[in-house]
C-alpha positions, 0 to 999 in steps of 0.5 A: 653871230652865233645867235643868229646861226642858230636861228638858221638852223631852225625847222624847215616851213611846212610845205602845202600839201597837193591834192589829186585824184585817181579813178577806179576801174569802171562799174556796171549801173547799180554798183560803186565808182571809187576813187582814191585822194591823195595829198602829196606830202601827206598831211601833219594832221587830217586834212579837210578835202572839198570835191563835187561829184558829176555824172554822165546818164541817170544812174542815181549817182549823188551829186553836188559838194561833199568833203573827204578827210584825208589821213596823214597816211596821205590818202583816202578813200571816196565811195559814189553809189549808182542804181541799178534800173530797169531802163534801156540807156547810154553809158555814162560816167561818175567824175570827181572834182577837186576843188579848192580849200584851206591847207592844200592845193589842187593838182594841175595833172589830176584834179578830176577822174572819172569812172565808166557807168555801163548800162546792163539793161536789155534795149525794148523790143520793138512794137511790130509794125502796123499792118493794113487791115484786109476789108471784106464783104459779104452780103445778106439774104435776098429780098423783094423789091422794096425792101433793103438789101443788106451787107456786111463790111468787116476789116481783119485784123480791125482797125485801130482808129475808124476807118473810111473804105471806098465802095461802089454798088451797081444793080441789075435791073432796075429796082431804084437803086442808087447806084454808084461809088460811095463811102462805109467808115469801119469802127475800131470794132472791125465790122460795119452794116450797109444799106442798099434801098430799093423802090417797089413799083408796079412793073412786071420785070425780071428778077434782079441783084444789087451788087456791093464792090469794094474798093481800093483806098488808103490804109487797108487792103482788099480781100481777093476771095470776098472783094463783092457781095450781092444780094438777090432781088425778086420782083413782085408785080404781076404779068401784064393783061393778056391782049383783047382775042382775036375773034376769027370764023370758025373752027373754034379753039378748046382747053380742057382742065387738069389735075396731079398732085404736088411735084405732079405734072397737069396736061391740058388739051387744046382742041381744034374743032371742026380740022382746018385746012390752014395754018391755025395758030394761039398763044398761050400762058399760066397764071393763078386763078384770082378767085376760083376757089384757093388760089395758086401763086406763081411758086406752086408750078412752073412758068408756062407760056409760048404759042401752039401751032396746028397745022392744017388736019390737026386737032388737038394740041397739048400744054403741060404744067409741072405742080411744085412738091412743098411741105405746106397743109395748105389745100388743094390749089388752082391756076388756070392756062389761059389760051389768047392770040389765036390766028384763024379760028375762034376761041370759045373756051378760054381758060383751062382750069389747074388743081394741084392736089396737096399732099401735105 
């Protein structure tokens, strides 16, 4: 009927808008990621659209659900802020997804969009490569037997943690040193002291040394210029007494006294009387004059010892001893030159007294 036809010609039913989202250009961290939310067809009244914000990376974006109002123009702008930090990190993105809601449908082709976010921080400077310390050794001053020889081990640069260094200890002579290999711990200060003990015996022997050598090890290199060090060790024992004299028949031997100032030379005359028709030998050595006034020490005169040979007819020989010139005011000092172990003669005056006149 006409009434029915008029009802069919009424306004068409409303169409539900389809909502999609588009992303703006990429940003650097600290910039705003911009998205455009579009409703098609445009709504007849402002339309509330649900969206979800997410990020890839850590750029300070406020993630989670929020709402966007699309006006009757059909388009709205959504801005998501990012934070500018100082941490070097991988580039990332901010993504907005249109969630379902009332009064619209979600575009299947444009239901999500992403804005690239670029990190603008420089990569951290890598730490310098680890350097193994170079270890060296230096010696302390000389000692007398029975004292401690000291050595200083140095690691350069100083180690970050206590460093175990292997060393070898050796000695020249026989001073009771514990020779062989041992370890020394160098602390983070970079320096350690090694003490090597010696033993004081009663045996007269030559002076010697204690030597420390750095061996190869883990976590350090050995200094090419200072890998070994030596401490001098002085013997403090008197020489043994002379053997008992050999008594022979005449001729006789005697020795004169002598004197000189510090730095001079004392000349002792050894006389054979009478002259012999055979070879005559006699040994001699110089020592301090124990109990004879102010005695010199071995440091006050040169070492002197040897054998005198008298050929047939010879009657005199000379023994010379140098006096050491020091700077100590000490008075006059004495020592003796002793004759011993004569052969084919008898010694009637066995000791010549040497007097060193002080010049300080």
